[in-house]
N, C-alpha and C positions, 0 to 999 in steps of 0.2 A: 444609454450605452450596450450592446451587444455583451453577451457574457464571452464572447472570444476576445473582443476587444479588452476586455477587463482582463483576461487571463495572459494576453500578450504583454498590458501593461504592468501586471505583477512580475512577468519574467524579465520586463525591462528593469525592473527596481531591484530584482535579485542580482541579475548578471550585468547589469551595466550595460558597458560599452560591447561585452561579449554577445550579447544579445544584439544587439545593435548592427554588428558585423554580420550576424547570420542573414541580416533582413536588410540589404543595403539599399533598397529603392521602393517604392510606392507601390509598384505593380509586383514584386517579389510579396511586398507584404499582404497585399489582397490575395496572391495565390497561397501563400502559407496559411491565412485566416482561412479559407476553403477548406486546403486539405486538413487542418486541424478540427475544423467543425465538422465535417464528414468523420472523419476517424473518432472523434468523441461522442458521436451522437448516440445516445442511450446510455452515457454514464451519467450519474447522479452528482450535484453539486458536493456532496459529501465526498464522493470519491476523487473528485478532480480536486479537491482540497487536502484531501490524503496526497495525491501525486504532487501538489505545490509545496507541501509541509515537508514530504520527504526530499524533492529534490533540493529546496532552500537549504536544508540541514546537512545536505550529504555530497551534494554533486558541484563539483568546479565550473563547470560548463552547461549551459542549456541543454536539456534532453532533446532527443529526437522524437517523433510522435511514437515509435514504437515504444522507445525507452518509457517515455510518459505513461503509455497505457499501461505499461509493466508496473508502473509505480501507483496508477490509481486502482489497479485491481492486483494485488500481488497474491503469486501462488501460496496457498498454504500447505506447505508439506506435511505429509502424516507424521506422527510420533515416532514411528517405526524408523524413519529417513536419519531422525536426530540421534535417537537413543539406542534403536534396534533390540529385537528380543533378548531379553535375558537380563537387561538393564534395568536397574529398580524402579526408575522413574516409569517407563515403558510397561513395566509388570504391573505397578499400579494401575496405571490409566486403564490397561486391561481390565483389571478389577472391578474398576469405576463402571466401566461400560457393562458389566455383567451383574453389578449388586443388586442385590433385592432393595426395592424402595423404601422398606422399611429400618434398612439398617444405615450405619454411619460407617463412612469408610474413610482411610488416610491416602492422600497422596503425596508425592515428594515431587517438587519443583526446585531446581538449582540448588539442592542438597537441604531445603526447607521444608519440613514437616507442615501439611495443610490440613485441615478437618474438613471433610465436608459433609454436610447433612442434609437429609432429603427434606424438601420443603413443608412444615408443617400444616 
């Protein structure tokens, strides 16, 4: 069984009749498989699993190809977008980036203090 057939079977299992309504005929199924196979060329199995897991847990409807690609390879925003300069967590992250390798640094995460030590 091809990986694209396995992916579509997973989608069928997750979204049941919603997925079936998206692909009403054998011709559309073959066209969809071709388009998804081309769109996901170069994605790893781990990336595709990440997309499936997120979609299963968070989406009420099957994703489009473009949506699924974003779930497989989410954009990681820089810390400054979430915290902004001047926020204690952002400032600690900057200290960690500039740290001297032989010194211990503390970092805040969600209000929790975490000790980060260099590898011995």
